[in-house]
C-alpha positions as CSV (number, residue, x, y, z in Angstrom):
1,M,107.0,85.0,132.7
2,S,108.1,87.9,134.5
3,G,109.6,91.5,132.5
4,A,110.6,94.4,133.5
5,G,108.8,97.7,132.9
6,G,106.8,97.6,135.7
7,G,102.7,97.2,136.1
8,D,101.5,93.8,137.4
9,P,100.4,91.1,134.8
10,V,96.8,90.1,134.5
11,A,96.1,86.8,135.6
12,A,95.3,83.2,133.6
13,G,91.9,83.3,131.8
14,A,90.7,84.3,128.6
15,L,90.9,87.7,126.6
16,L,87.5,88.7,125.7
17,V,87.3,91.4,122.9
18,V,85.0,93.7,122.1
19,G,85.0,95.6,119.1
20,D,84.7,95.4,115.4
21,V,84.8,93.3,112.5
22,V,84.5,95.2,109.0
23,T,85.7,94.0,104.7
24,D,89.2,95.4,104.5
25,V,89.4,96.4,100.6
26,V,93.0,96.7,100.0
27,A,94.5,99.0,97.6
28,V,98.3,98.6,97.0
29,H,99.8,101.3,94.7
30,T,103.1,102.0,93.9
31,Q,102.8,105.4,91.6
32,P,100.3,108.3,93.1
33,L,96.6,107.9,92.4
34,A,95.8,109.9,89.1
35,P,92.6,111.5,89.4
36,A,89.7,111.4,87.2
37,T,91.3,108.5,85.2
38,D,93.1,104.2,86.2
39,T,95.8,104.1,88.4
40,A,97.5,100.5,88.4
41,A,96.7,98.7,92.1
42,R,96.5,95.3,93.5
43,I,93.4,94.7,95.4
44,R,92.7,92.1,98.0
45,T,89.2,91.6,99.9
46,L,90.3,90.2,103.3
47,P,88.7,89.7,107.1
48,G,89.4,92.9,108.9
49,G,88.7,95.0,112.3
50,A,90.9,96.6,114.5
51,G,88.9,94.3,117.7
52,A,89.2,91.1,115.5
53,N,92.3,91.9,114.2
54,A,94.0,92.2,117.7
55,A,92.1,89.3,118.7
56,C,93.4,87.1,116.0
57,W,96.9,88.5,116.3
58,A,96.2,87.3,120.5
59,A,95.5,84.0,119.5
60,R,98.4,83.8,117.0
61,T,100.9,84.5,119.8
62,G,100.0,82.6,122.7
63,A,96.5,83.5,124.4
64,A,95.4,80.0,125.4
65,E,91.1,81.6,124.9
66,V,89.8,84.5,122.6
67,R,86.8,85.5,122.6
68,L,85.3,88.0,120.4
69,L,81.9,90.4,120.0
70,A,80.9,92.2,117.4
71,R,78.1,92.3,114.7
72,V,78.2,92.5,111.4
73,G,75.7,91.9,108.4
74,A,73.9,89.1,106.8
75,E,75.6,89.1,103.8
76,S,78.8,88.2,104.9
77,A,78.6,86.7,108.7
78,H,79.5,83.2,107.6
79,W,82.9,84.0,105.7
80,H,83.5,86.3,109.0
81,E,83.0,83.8,111.0
82,R,84.6,80.8,109.1
83,A,87.5,83.5,109.0
84,L,87.6,83.7,113.3
85,L,87.3,80.1,113.9
86,D,90.5,79.3,111.6
87,A,92.6,81.7,113.6
88,G,91.4,80.4,116.6
89,V,89.2,83.3,118.0
90,R,85.7,82.2,119.3
91,P,83.6,84.3,118.1
92,S,79.7,85.9,119.5
93,L,78.7,88.0,116.0
94,V,75.5,89.4,116.4
95,T,74.1,89.6,113.2
96,D,72.0,92.9,112.4
97,P,68.8,92.6,110.4
98,T,69.6,95.6,107.7
99,E,72.8,96.8,107.6
100,P,75.8,95.0,105.7
101,T,79.0,94.2,107.1
102,G,81.4,97.4,107.6
103,T,83.7,98.5,105.2
104,V,87.0,99.5,104.8
105,I,89.1,100.2,102.1
106,A,92.8,101.2,102.4
107,L,94.5,102.9,100.3
108,V,98.3,101.7,100.4
109,G,101.0,103.7,98.9
110,E,104.8,103.3,97.7
111,D,105.4,103.6,101.3
112,A,103.5,101.8,102.8
113,E,101.6,103.7,104.3
114,R,97.7,103.5,104.2
115,T,94.3,106.3,103.7
116,F,91.3,105.1,104.8
117,L,87.6,105.7,103.2
118,T,85.6,103.9,106.6
119,D,81.7,102.6,106.1
120,S,81.1,101.3,109.6
121,G,78.2,99.9,108.6
122,A,76.9,97.5,111.5
123,A,79.7,98.0,113.6
124,L,78.7,100.5,115.7
125,R,75.0,99.5,115.8
126,L,76.4,97.0,118.8
127,S,74.0,98.0,121.3
128,P,73.5,97.0,125.3
129,A,70.7,94.5,124.1
130,D,73.7,92.5,122.4
131,W,75.6,92.3,125.7
132,D,75.7,89.4,127.7
133,P,77.0,89.0,131.0
134,A,77.9,85.3,130.0
135,L,80.8,86.8,128.0
136,L,83.1,87.6,131.2
137,D,82.8,83.9,132.9
138,G,86.1,82.9,132.8
139,V,87.7,86.0,131.4
140,A,90.6,87.6,132.7
141,H,90.9,90.6,130.9
142,L,88.3,92.5,128.7
143,H,89.9,94.4,124.9
144,L,87.4,98.0,124.1
145,S,88.3,98.5,120.6
146,G,88.5,102.6,120.8
147,Y,85.8,102.6,117.4
148,L,83.0,101.7,119.9
149,F,83.0,104.9,121.6
150,F,82.8,106.7,118.2
151,A,78.7,106.2,118.2
152,D,76.4,106.7,120.5
153,T,74.7,102.9,120.3
154,S,78.2,101.7,120.4
155,R,79.1,103.3,123.1
156,E,76.4,102.9,125.8
157,L,77.9,99.0,124.8
158,A,81.5,99.6,125.0
159,L,80.3,101.6,128.9
160,V,78.0,98.4,129.8
161,A,81.3,95.7,129.1
162,L,83.4,98.5,130.6
163,R,81.3,98.4,134.0
164,A,80.8,94.4,134.3
165,A,84.0,93.8,134.0
166,R,85.1,96.4,136.7
167,A,82.7,94.9,139.2
168,R,84.2,91.6,138.2
169,R,87.6,93.4,139.1
170,V,88.6,92.5,135.5
171,P,90.8,94.5,134.4
172,V,89.9,96.3,130.9
173,S,92.2,98.0,127.9
174,V,91.2,100.6,125.2
175,D,92.4,101.2,122.4
176,P,91.9,104.7,120.9
177,A,91.2,103.5,117.2
178,S,91.7,107.3,115.2
179,A,92.8,110.3,115.3
180,G,90.3,111.4,113.2
181,F,87.5,110.3,114.8
182,L,88.7,111.5,118.3
183,A,89.1,115.0,117.3
184,A,85.2,114.2,116.4
185,L,84.4,113.3,119.4
186,G,86.5,115.5,121.6
187,P,89.0,114.0,123.9
188,R,88.3,114.8,127.0
189,R,84.6,113.2,126.2
190,F,86.0,110.4,125.0
191,L,88.9,109.9,128.2
192,D,85.7,110.2,130.6
193,A,83.9,107.5,128.9
194,V,86.8,105.2,129.1
195,A,87.1,106.2,132.9
196,G,87.8,103.0,135.2
197,A,90.6,102.0,132.0
198,A,93.6,99.8,133.0
199,V,95.2,100.0,130.3
200,L,95.3,102.2,127.5
201,L,97.0,101.6,124.0
202,P,97.0,104.6,121.5
203,N,99.8,105.5,118.6
204,E,101.3,109.2,118.4
205,D,98.9,111.4,117.1
206,E,96.7,110.0,119.1
207,A,98.3,110.6,122.5
208,L,99.3,113.9,121.9
209,L,95.7,114.7,120.8
210,L,94.2,113.2,123.8
211,A,97.0,114.3,126.3
212,G,95.7,117.8,124.5
213,L,99.3,118.5,123.4
214,P,98.3,117.9,119.0
215,G,101.0,120.9,118.0
216,A,103.7,118.6,120.3
217,A,106.5,117.2,118.2
218,G,109.0,114.6,118.3
219,P,110.4,111.8,120.8
220,A,109.9,114.3,124.2
221,G,106.6,115.3,122.6
222,V,105.2,112.1,122.7
223,A,106.8,111.1,126.2
224,R,105.0,113.5,127.7
225,A,101.5,113.2,126.1
226,A,102.2,109.5,127.5
227,A,103.2,110.9,131.0
228,E,99.9,113.0,131.2
229,L,98.0,110.5,130.1
230,S,99.1,107.5,132.7
231,R,98.0,110.3,135.4
232,R,94.3,109.1,134.3
233,V,95.2,105.8,132.9
234,P,97.1,103.7,135.4
235,L,99.3,101.8,132.3
236,V,99.8,103.7,129.0
237,V,101.4,102.1,126.3
238,V,102.6,104.3,123.1
239,T,103.1,102.5,119.5
240,R,105.6,104.8,117.3
241,G,105.6,102.4,114.0
242,A,109.5,102.4,113.3
243,A,110.2,104.0,116.6
244,G,109.0,101.5,118.9
245,A,107.5,101.7,121.7
246,L,107.0,104.0,124.8
247,I,105.4,102.8,128.3
248,A,103.6,105.5,130.8
249,E,102.9,104.6,134.7
250,D,102.1,106.6,137.3
251,G,102.9,110.6,135.3
252,R,106.2,108.8,134.4
253,V,107.9,107.1,131.4
254,T,109.2,103.7,132.8
255,A,110.2,102.0,129.9
256,E,111.3,102.6,125.9
257,V,111.0,99.7,123.5
258,A,112.9,98.9,120.4
259,A,110.9,98.3,117.0
260,E,111.8,94.9,114.8
261,A,113.2,95.9,111.9
262,A,110.8,95.2,108.8
263,E,110.3,95.2,105.0
264,A,107.5,97.4,104.9
265,V,104.0,96.0,102.3
266,D,101.1,97.5,104.1
267,T,101.0,98.9,107.7
268,T,97.8,97.7,107.7
269,G,96.6,96.5,111.0
270,A,100.2,97.1,112.3
271,G,99.4,98.8,116.2
272,D,96.2,95.7,116.4
273,A,99.0,92.9,116.3
274,F,100.7,94.9,118.3
275,T,97.8,94.8,120.5
276,G,96.7,91.5,120.5
277,A,100.5,90.3,121.2
278,F,100.6,93.0,124.0
279,L,97.8,91.3,125.9
280,A,98.7,87.6,125.1
281,A,101.9,88.2,127.2
282,R,100.0,90.3,130.3
283,L,98.1,87.2,129.6
284,A,100.6,84.9,130.1
285,G,102.3,86.9,133.2
286,A,104.9,89.5,131.3
287,G,105.3,92.7,132.7
288,S,105.0,96.0,130.6
289,A,108.2,96.4,129.0
290,W,108.5,92.7,127.9
291,A,105.0,92.1,126.4
292,A,105.7,95.7,124.4
293,G,108.7,93.9,122.9
294,A,106.1,91.0,122.0
295,G,104.0,93.3,120.6
296,C,106.6,94.8,118.3
297,R,107.9,91.8,116.8
298,A,104.1,91.0,116.1
299,A,103.9,94.5,114.3
300,A,107.2,93.9,112.5
301,R,105.3,90.8,111.2
302,A,102.3,92.2,110.0
303,V,103.7,95.0,108.1
304,T,105.2,92.5,105.7
305,R,102.0,91.2,104.3
306,L,98.7,92.7,102.8
307,G,95.5,93.5,105.2
308,G,95.5,93.2,109.7
309,R,95.4,89.6,110.3
310,P,98.3,87.1,110.8
C-alpha cells in the first residue's frame, strides 16, 4: 500500500510498544462539577494507558503482531494481561513488588473533553532491568510512550530501548503524551532525550510547547511549530482533534489531513487511537498522509465510546 505525504514506510514486521498500562476510572458528567456536594455521573472502570491503548488500536486496525512492555501492580496484573490478550496484543507485563497499577481518573464534561487526575503507580517504575534485547527480535518499529520520559527510572529505560532500536536500524516513534508533564520536565530536555527518533506524534499544545511557541495561536502557529520540530525529528505528525492532522518533514509542512466527523462521547484515548492506527498503516506500507488518514478514522471511532480502547 502506498500513499502521498512523503516519508519512507517502515518494513513489515512486529510493532513493539514500550509504555504504560493503567486503570482508567472514567466519570462522565453532563452538569458542571458541584463543589462540596454530589454531581451525578456515569462511571466506568476500564483498562487504559497511552502505550497500551495505542497497542490495542494498532492490533485492531491491522498490525499483524503487536507487543507491549509495561509495568503493573500485582492487584490487577491478570486483569490487564487478559484485556491485552483479548485485544490481540502480546504483553510483557512486569509485576511491581510494591506499587499498584497506575490509575487515571478522567473527568469528562458535557463537551466530551476530559481532565485527568493521574497516579502513575507502577507505570513509571519501568526500568532498564526490565529490558530484554530479545524484545526487538522480529520488530520493524518501536513506539515509546512519552510518559516514560517524565520519571528518572522509566526515562533510563526509554533511552536504553531507543539506543537498542537504533543499533538494529529499527525506526522509533514517540508520543509526547502530556503538555503539563512536558512543561514540568522542560521541552529542551525532552527533545534531547528523544534525539534519534524518526517520528514525533504530538498534539497541538504539545507541538507548540516543544517548538517554543506556547503563545502562538491558530493553524499558522501549529504549522510553524510542526515545521520547526521536523528539523529535529524527520517526520512530525501533529494531531489537531476535530481539525485533523498536520504532517511536517525536513522543516516544512507536507500535508494536511481532515478529521472524520463523529458524535463525541469521550475524547479519552483519541490520540492513542490515532497513533495505533497510524503505526499499523505504516507497517502495512502506507505513506505518512494515508497513515494519518487511518489515524483520523480510528480517532473518530474512539470518541464515540467511553475509555481509550477499541
